[in-house]
C-alpha positions, 0 to 999 in steps of 0.5 A, a space after each residue: 564120959 562121966 565127968 560129961 554125965 556130971 556136968 550135964 547133971 549139974 546144968 539140969 539142976 541149975 536149969 531146973 532152980 532158974 526155972 522154979 525161980 524166974 519162969 513166972 516173971 520171964 514169961 510175963 514178959 516173954 510169952 511162950 505157949 506152954 507147950 514150948 516153956 520146958 523145951 525153952 529152958 532145956 534149950 537154954 541149958 544146952 547152951 555152951 556158955 550156960 553154966 558161965 553165964 548162970 552159976 552164981 549169977 544174979 537173977 539180972 544177969 541170967 534173966 539178960 542170959 535167957 532174954 537173948 536165948 529167947 530171941 534165939 529160941 523164937 528165930 528157931 521155932 519160926 524157921 521150924 514152923 515155916 
């Protein structure tokens, strides 16, 4: 249980660093309502591949991952709003 908590905290810290560094550029290309931006980043951080695809990677590699998650997130939003 402690290992899981440490993993979650590490992912949250990574997600916050990515959000601080890339959100302005990312959302200028991929529009999303302000109400959903933080939720989007938590959605990304919950992905099983988040750590492997983002930790120690270039901003470009992270941007590709975020784009993939963005398309998935938009589909989920559309599904919940239908």
